[in-house]
C-alpha positions as CSV (number, residue, x, y, z in Angstrom):
1,X,44.3,16.5,-13.4
2,X,42.0,14.1,-15.7
3,X,38.4,13.7,-14.8
4,X,37.7,11.1,-17.1
5,X,39.3,8.5,-15.4
6,X,40.0,6.7,-12.1
7,X,42.8,5.1,-10.2
8,X,41.7,2.2,-8.6
9,X,44.1,-0.5,-7.2
10,X,44.2,-3.8,-7.8
11,X,42.2,-5.0,-4.8
12,X,39.4,-2.6,-5.6
13,X,39.4,-3.8,-9.2
14,X,38.7,-7.3,-7.8
15,X,36.4,-6.5,-4.9
16,X,34.1,-4.5,-7.7
17,X,34.9,-7.1,-10.5
18,X,33.4,-9.8,-7.6
19,X,30.3,-8.0,-6.9
20,X,29.4,-7.1,-10.6
21,X,29.9,-10.8,-11.2
22,X,27.1,-11.5,-8.0
23,X,24.8,-9.2,-9.5
24,X,25.1,-11.4,-12.8
25,X,25.0,-14.0,-11.1
26,X,22.0,-13.0,-9.1
27,X,20.2,-11.8,-12.4
28,X,20.4,-15.2,-14.3
29,X,18.5,-16.4,-11.1
30,X,15.0,-17.9,-11.8
31,X,14.2,-17.6,-7.9
32,X,15.2,-14.1,-8.3
33,X,12.9,-13.5,-11.6
34,X,10.1,-14.9,-9.8
35,X,10.5,-13.3,-6.5
36,X,11.6,-10.2,-8.7
37,X,7.9,-10.7,-11.2
38,X,6.1,-11.5,-7.9
39,X,7.6,-7.9,-6.0
40,X,6.6,-6.4,-8.8
41,X,2.9,-7.3,-9.1
42,X,2.9,-7.3,-5.2
43,X,3.6,-3.1,-5.8
44,X,1.3,-2.8,-8.5
45,X,-2.0,-4.6,-6.9
46,X,-0.4,-2.3,-3.6
47,X,-0.9,0.8,-5.6
48,X,-4.5,0.0,-7.4
49,X,-5.6,-1.1,-3.5
50,X,-4.7,2.4,-2.3
51,X,-6.2,3.9,-5.3
52,X,-9.1,1.9,-5.6
53,X,-9.4,3.4,-1.4
54,X,-9.5,6.8,-1.9
55,X,-11.5,6.8,-4.8
56,X,-14.3,4.5,-2.4
57,X,-13.5,7.1,0.1
58,X,-14.5,10.3,-2.1
59,X,-17.7,8.5,-3.6
60,X,-18.5,7.6,0.1
61,X,-17.8,11.2,1.0
62,X,-19.8,12.7,-1.4
63,X,-22.8,10.1,-0.9
64,X,-22.6,11.0,2.9
65,X,-23.4,14.3,2.4
66,X,-26.0,14.7,0.5
67,X,-27.7,13.0,2.9
68,X,-28.5,14.8,6.6
69,X,-28.3,12.7,9.7
70,X,-30.0,12.0,12.5
71,X,-28.9,14.5,14.2
72,X,-29.4,17.6,11.8
73,X,-32.9,16.2,11.2
74,X,-33.7,16.2,14.5
75,X,-32.6,19.7,14.9
76,X,-34.8,20.7,11.5
77,X,-38.1,19.1,13.3
78,X,-37.2,20.6,16.2
79,X,-36.9,24.4,14.5
80,X,-40.5,25.4,13.7
81,X,-41.4,26.6,10.2
82,X,-43.8,29.2,8.6
83,X,-45.6,28.4,5.4
84,X,-44.8,31.7,3.4
85,X,-46.4,32.7,-0.4
86,X,-43.4,34.0,-2.4
87,X,-43.2,37.7,-2.9
88,X,-42.8,37.9,-6.6
89,X,-45.5,38.7,-8.7
90,X,-48.1,35.7,-9.8
91,X,-45.6,33.2,-8.3
92,X,-47.9,30.4,-6.5
93,X,-44.9,28.8,-4.6
94,X,-45.1,28.4,-0.9
95,X,-41.7,28.5,0.8
96,X,-41.2,27.0,4.7
97,X,-39.4,30.1,6.3
98,X,-37.7,29.5,10.3
99,X,-40.2,31.0,12.7
100,X,-40.6,33.6,13.2
101,X,-40.6,35.1,9.4
102,X,-39.4,38.4,8.9
103,X,-41.2,40.8,7.4
104,X,-39.8,40.6,4.1
105,X,-40.9,39.5,1.4
106,X,-39.5,35.7,0.4
107,X,-38.6,34.3,-2.9
108,X,-38.1,30.9,-4.3
109,X,-35.1,30.1,-6.6
110,X,-36.9,30.9,-9.8
111,X,-37.5,34.4,-8.5
112,X,-34.3,35.1,-6.5
113,X,-33.0,37.5,-9.3
114,X,-36.4,39.7,-8.2
115,X,-34.9,39.8,-4.7
116,X,-32.7,43.1,-5.6
117,X,-35.7,44.8,-7.5
118,X,-37.9,44.5,-4.1
119,X,-35.4,45.9,-1.9
C-alpha cells in the first residue's frame, strides 16, 4: 500500500476544493484583513497588559514587604526593649534587646563574627 497518495471520491474532492476557495476568498476580503489586524493588536495589548500587571504586582509586593504594617509596629512598640552595649571590645554601639535581656553578650552587625569567639 502506497502511503504517499490518498484516494478521494469526486464529492470529497469537490468539498475540499470548495473549502479551499472559501478560504481564499476570506483571505482576500479587506474586512477580514482588518478584523485580523485588530485581533492581532488586541492580543498584543492583552499580553502587554497582563505582563504589566504582573510587573506592577511584583513591584508593589516588594514595596509593601519593606514597610511594616500598623499591626507589626504596634506589636514592636508593645514589646519593651533594653538598651545594651555591643559585646565586642572597643565597640560603642548601643543595641535594643527585647526585654528581659539575656545575660549573654549582644553583638552589632559589624561584630557578629566575634560572637563565635565569645562563646
